[in-house]
C-alpha positions as CSV (number, residue, x, y, z in Angstrom):
1,M,-18.6,-3.5,26.6
2,P,-16.3,-6.3,25.6
3,D,-15.0,-8.4,28.4
4,A,-11.4,-8.2,27.3
5,K,-9.3,-5.4,25.8
6,P,-8.9,-5.9,22.1
7,A,-5.6,-7.1,20.8
8,L,-3.1,-4.4,20.3
9,P,-0.6,-4.7,17.5
10,D,2.9,-5.4,18.6
11,H,5.1,-2.9,16.7
12,G,8.3,-4.1,18.3
13,L,10.6,-6.2,16.3
14,G,10.2,-9.3,18.3
15,P,11.1,-10.0,21.9
16,F,14.8,-9.3,21.1
17,L,13.9,-5.8,20.0
18,Q,11.3,-4.7,22.5
19,D,13.6,-1.9,23.8
20,A,12.9,1.4,21.9
21,R,16.6,2.2,21.5
22,V,17.3,-1.2,20.0
23,R,14.4,-0.7,17.6
24,W,15.8,2.7,16.5
25,V,19.2,1.1,16.0
26,A,17.7,-1.7,13.9
27,C,15.7,0.8,11.8
28,L,18.8,2.9,11.2
29,I,20.8,-0.2,10.1
30,A,18.0,-1.2,7.7
31,L,17.9,2.4,6.3
32,A,21.7,2.4,5.9
33,V,21.5,-0.9,4.0
34,L,18.8,0.5,1.7
35,I,20.9,3.7,1.1
36,A,24.0,1.6,0.3
37,A,22.1,-0.8,-2.0
38,P,22.9,1.0,-5.3
39,L,26.6,0.4,-4.5
40,I,25.9,-3.4,-4.2
41,F,23.3,-4.2,-6.8
42,G,23.3,-3.5,-10.5
43,P,20.7,-1.4,-12.5
44,Y,18.3,-4.4,-12.7
45,G,18.5,-5.0,-9.0
46,I,17.8,-1.4,-8.3
47,V,14.7,-1.5,-10.5
48,I,13.4,-4.5,-8.6
49,L,14.1,-3.0,-5.2
50,T,12.3,0.2,-6.3
51,N,9.2,-1.9,-7.2
52,A,9.5,-3.6,-3.8
53,L,9.6,-0.3,-2.0
54,L,6.5,0.9,-4.0
55,Y,4.7,-2.2,-2.8
56,V,5.8,-1.4,0.8
57,V,4.0,1.9,0.5
58,L,0.9,0.3,-1.0
59,C,0.8,-2.6,1.5
60,L,1.2,-0.3,4.4
61,G,-1.8,1.7,3.1
62,L,-3.9,-1.4,2.7
63,N,-2.8,-2.6,6.1
64,I,-4.5,0.4,7.6
65,V,-7.8,-0.7,5.9
66,V,-7.5,-4.4,6.4
67,G,-5.1,-4.9,9.3
68,Y,-6.1,-2.0,11.5
69,A,-9.8,-1.5,10.8
70,G,-10.6,-5.0,9.6
71,L,-12.2,-4.0,6.3
72,L,-11.8,-6.4,3.4
73,D,-10.9,-4.3,0.3
74,L,-10.5,-6.0,-3.0
75,G,-10.3,-2.8,-5.1
76,Y,-7.3,-1.1,-3.6
77,A,-5.6,-0.7,-7.0
78,A,-8.3,1.9,-7.8
79,F,-6.7,4.4,-5.5
80,F,-3.3,3.5,-7.0
81,A,-4.9,4.3,-10.4
82,V,-6.5,7.6,-9.2
83,G,-3.2,8.9,-8.0
84,A,-1.4,7.9,-11.2
85,Y,-4.0,9.1,-13.6
86,T,-4.5,12.4,-11.8
87,I,-0.8,13.1,-12.2
88,G,-0.8,11.8,-15.8
89,V,-3.9,13.8,-16.9
90,L,-2.9,17.1,-15.3
91,T,0.7,17.0,-16.4
92,V,0.3,15.6,-20.0
93,Q,-3.2,16.9,-21.0
94,F,-3.1,20.3,-19.1
95,G,0.6,21.0,-18.7
96,F,0.6,21.2,-14.9
97,N,3.9,20.9,-13.0
98,F,4.2,17.7,-11.0
99,W,4.2,19.4,-7.7
100,V,1.2,21.5,-8.6
101,A,-0.6,18.3,-9.7
102,F,0.5,16.3,-6.7
103,P,-2.0,17.8,-4.1
104,F,-4.8,17.2,-6.7
105,A,-3.9,13.5,-6.8
106,I,-4.2,13.3,-3.0
107,L,-7.5,15.3,-3.1
108,A,-8.8,13.0,-5.8
109,A,-8.0,9.9,-3.7
110,I,-9.7,11.4,-0.7
111,L,-12.8,12.3,-2.8
112,A,-12.8,8.7,-4.3
113,G,-12.5,7.3,-0.8
114,V,-15.4,9.3,0.5
115,I,-17.6,8.6,-2.5
116,I,-17.1,4.8,-2.4
117,G,-16.7,4.6,1.4
118,G,-19.4,6.9,2.6
119,P,-22.5,4.9,1.4
120,T,-20.9,1.4,1.6
121,L,-19.0,1.2,4.8
122,R,-22.1,0.2,6.7
123,L,-21.8,-3.0,4.8
124,R,-19.8,-5.9,6.4
125,S,-17.5,-8.7,5.3
126,D,-18.4,-10.2,1.9
127,Y,-20.7,-7.4,0.8
128,L,-18.1,-4.7,1.4
129,A,-15.5,-6.9,-0.5
130,I,-17.9,-7.2,-3.5
131,V,-18.5,-3.4,-3.6
132,T,-14.8,-2.6,-3.4
133,L,-14.1,-5.1,-6.1
134,G,-16.7,-3.4,-8.3
135,F,-15.2,0.0,-7.6
136,G,-11.8,-1.1,-8.7
137,E,-13.2,-2.4,-12.0
138,I,-15.2,0.8,-12.5
139,V,-12.1,3.0,-12.2
140,R,-10.2,0.7,-14.6
141,F,-12.9,0.6,-17.2
142,S,-13.4,4.4,-16.9
143,A,-9.7,4.9,-17.6
144,R,-10.0,2.6,-20.6
145,N,-12.9,4.4,-22.2
146,L,-12.3,8.1,-21.4
147,E,-10.6,10.3,-24.0
148,V,-8.8,12.3,-21.4
149,T,-7.1,9.3,-19.9
150,G,-5.9,8.1,-23.3
151,R,-8.4,5.2,-23.5
152,A,-6.8,1.7,-23.7
153,S,-3.5,3.1,-24.9
154,G,-3.1,5.1,-21.7
155,L,-0.9,8.2,-21.3
156,S,2.7,8.6,-22.2
157,G,5.3,11.4,-21.9
158,I,4.7,12.0,-18.2
159,Q,7.4,14.4,-17.2
160,D,9.9,13.7,-14.4
161,P,9.7,16.1,-11.4
162,W,12.3,18.5,-10.2
163,L,13.0,19.0,-6.5
164,F,15.1,22.0,-5.4
165,G,17.2,21.8,-8.6
166,W,17.4,18.0,-8.5
167,H,16.0,16.5,-11.7
168,I,14.5,13.1,-10.6
169,N,15.0,11.1,-13.8
170,S,17.2,8.1,-13.3
171,S,16.5,4.7,-11.8
172,I,18.7,5.5,-8.8
173,D,16.9,8.8,-8.3
174,Y,13.6,7.1,-8.1
175,Y,15.0,4.4,-5.9
176,Y,15.9,6.9,-3.3
177,V,12.6,8.6,-3.7
178,F,10.8,5.4,-2.9
179,V,13.2,4.7,0.0
180,F,12.0,8.1,1.4
181,L,8.4,7.3,0.7
182,A,8.6,3.9,2.3
183,A,10.3,5.3,5.4
184,L,7.6,8.0,5.6
185,A,4.9,5.4,5.2
186,V,6.4,3.3,8.1
187,L,6.6,6.3,10.4
188,A,3.0,7.4,9.5
189,S,1.7,3.8,10.0
190,F,3.4,3.6,13.4
191,R,2.0,7.0,14.6
192,L,-1.5,6.2,13.4
193,A,-1.5,2.8,15.1
194,N,-0.5,4.3,18.4
195,S,-3.0,7.2,18.1
196,R,-6.5,7.5,19.5
197,L,-7.8,6.8,16.0
198,G,-5.6,3.7,15.8
199,R,-7.1,2.4,19.0
200,A,-10.6,3.0,17.7
201,W,-9.8,1.0,14.6
202,L,-8.7,-1.9,16.8
203,Y,-11.9,-1.8,18.8
204,V,-14.0,-1.7,15.6
205,R,-12.1,-4.6,14.1
206,H,-12.5,-6.6,17.3
207,D,-16.3,-6.0,17.7
208,E,-18.2,-3.3,15.8
209,D,-21.3,-3.4,18.0
210,A,-19.3,-3.3,21.2
211,A,-17.3,-0.4,19.9
212,E,-20.4,1.5,18.9
213,A,-21.8,0.9,22.4
214,M,-18.7,2.5,23.8
215,G,-19.4,5.7,21.9
216,I,-17.2,5.0,18.8
217,N,-18.8,6.1,15.5
218,R,-17.9,3.0,13.6
219,V,-18.8,4.5,10.2
220,K,-16.6,7.6,10.6
221,V,-13.7,5.5,12.0
222,K,-13.9,3.1,9.1
223,L,-14.2,5.9,6.6
224,A,-11.1,7.5,8.1
225,A,-9.2,4.2,7.6
226,Y,-10.5,4.0,4.0
227,V,-9.5,7.6,3.2
228,I,-6.0,7.3,4.7
229,G,-5.4,4.1,2.9
230,A,-6.5,5.8,-0.3
231,I,-3.9,8.6,0.3
232,F,-1.1,6.0,0.6
233,G,-2.2,4.4,-2.6
234,A,-2.5,7.7,-4.5
235,I,1.0,8.8,-3.4
236,G,2.4,5.5,-4.6
237,G,0.5,5.9,-7.9
238,A,1.7,9.5,-8.5
239,F,5.4,8.5,-8.3
240,F,4.8,5.3,-10.1
241,A,3.4,7.3,-13.1
242,T,6.4,9.6,-13.2
243,N,8.9,6.8,-12.7
244,L,7.6,4.9,-15.7
245,G,6.6,8.0,-17.7
246,A,3.6,6.1,-19.1
247,I,0.6,4.4,-17.6
248,S,-2.2,2.3,-19.0
249,P,-5.4,0.7,-17.5
250,E,-3.8,-2.7,-17.3
251,S,-1.3,-1.4,-14.8
252,F,-4.2,-1.2,-12.3
253,S,-6.0,-4.5,-12.7
254,F,-7.6,-6.7,-10.1
255,E,-4.4,-8.7,-10.1
256,Q,-2.6,-5.7,-8.5
257,S,-5.2,-5.5,-5.7
258,V,-4.8,-9.2,-5.1
259,L,-1.0,-9.0,-4.9
260,V,-1.1,-6.1,-2.4
261,L,-3.7,-7.9,-0.3
262,M,-1.6,-11.1,-0.5
263,A,1.5,-9.4,0.7
264,V,-0.4,-7.9,3.7
265,I,-1.9,-11.3,4.6
266,L,1.3,-13.2,4.0
267,G,3.4,-10.9,6.1
268,G,0.9,-10.6,9.0
269,M,-2.1,-8.2,9.1
270,G,-1.7,-5.3,11.4
271,K,2.1,-5.8,11.9
272,I,4.3,-3.2,10.2
273,P,7.5,-5.4,9.9
274,G,5.4,-8.3,8.7
275,V,3.7,-6.2,6.0
276,I,7.1,-4.9,4.8
277,L,8.4,-8.5,4.8
278,G,5.3,-9.6,2.8
279,A,5.8,-6.9,0.2
280,F,9.5,-7.9,-0.4
281,I,8.6,-11.6,-0.6
282,I,5.9,-10.9,-3.2
283,I,8.2,-8.8,-5.4
284,L,11.6,-10.5,-4.9
285,G,10.4,-14.1,-4.7
286,P,9.7,-14.6,-8.4
287,E,13.0,-12.8,-9.3
288,L,15.1,-15.0,-7.0
289,L,13.5,-18.1,-8.6
290,R,14.1,-16.8,-12.2
291,D,16.7,-19.6,-12.8
292,L,13.9,-22.1,-12.6
293,G,12.5,-20.8,-15.9
294,E,8.8,-21.6,-16.6
295,F,8.5,-23.4,-13.3
296,R,9.4,-20.4,-11.1
297,L,5.8,-19.2,-10.6
298,L,4.6,-22.7,-9.8
299,V,7.4,-23.1,-7.2
300,F,6.6,-19.7,-5.8
301,A,2.9,-20.5,-5.6
302,V,3.6,-23.7,-3.8
303,G,5.9,-21.8,-1.4
304,L,3.2,-19.3,-0.6
305,L,0.7,-22.1,-0.1
306,L,3.1,-23.9,2.4
307,I,3.7,-20.6,4.3
308,M,0.0,-20.0,4.7
309,L,-0.6,-23.6,5.8
310,F,2.0,-23.5,8.5
311,R,1.7,-19.7,9.3
312,P,-2.0,-19.0,8.8
313,S,-1.8,-15.7,10.6
314,G,1.2,-14.5,8.5
315,I,4.9,-14.9,8.8
316,W,5.2,-12.1,11.4
317,P,1.7,-11.7,12.9
318,A,0.6,-9.1,15.4
319,R,0.9,-10.2,18.9
320,R,-2.4,-10.7,20.8
321,A,-2.8,-9.1,24.2
């Protein structure tokens, strides 16, 4: 058994917000700001914020895999693609209603997670990273070459969903959908981290051999993290597809996986507020520097480098016990 209890993530909002009631007030204020945002920002700002909220969902999903369970996944965009393409294929090629196709998107992500995770999660560190990288590329190349996925041209004409008579078809509609999804992802992440499974993830991340000696089935625990992270990605992909109305293989490239992983590491692995902060920085940073023209990406990259030099554990890292 390990000599010390593994580090537990601190889900408070800093020493000032350790009290649960204060945390709830802070969350409600943040939610109120998000709800009022369309009254403050123009159409372009709403589109950018929608993209940032999509990244919050994706980053919280990857945080379960990387931050909670300690698995390095370089192919997370594959699950994003599985969700988007399942919705696209079933609604465009077979005429399914979005809400009928939605459960199939989640089931496809679970199946993909089990197929890739089952035989490979006994691998560790670099080997697992290489396998997940290959999986991500296999999914993208499959989408590019299959007739049913529209090959390199992708799929277009993906219908907007209806919800109890509400036709979700404008940028503001999708903004509020992603506000809801992001809030749901935060709540789910918090409950998972404080569950028995969440504690098992932390033990496995801390020391796999010691966790196994304590009776934790490390393969099942890691597979659970992989599958749950895949579900987060698929949900984000499903609504991403309907929001744009068209998808192509290039939307799910290795670059997407890197950006999501970068946001998790930049914000602070295992820390929910840190991951949210990282997602907003990755999306909003280049937009806020747009006045710098062609130098904006250079300045943004230098800024990220400086942050990682001075905050190697992330801007808002999990507190160590």
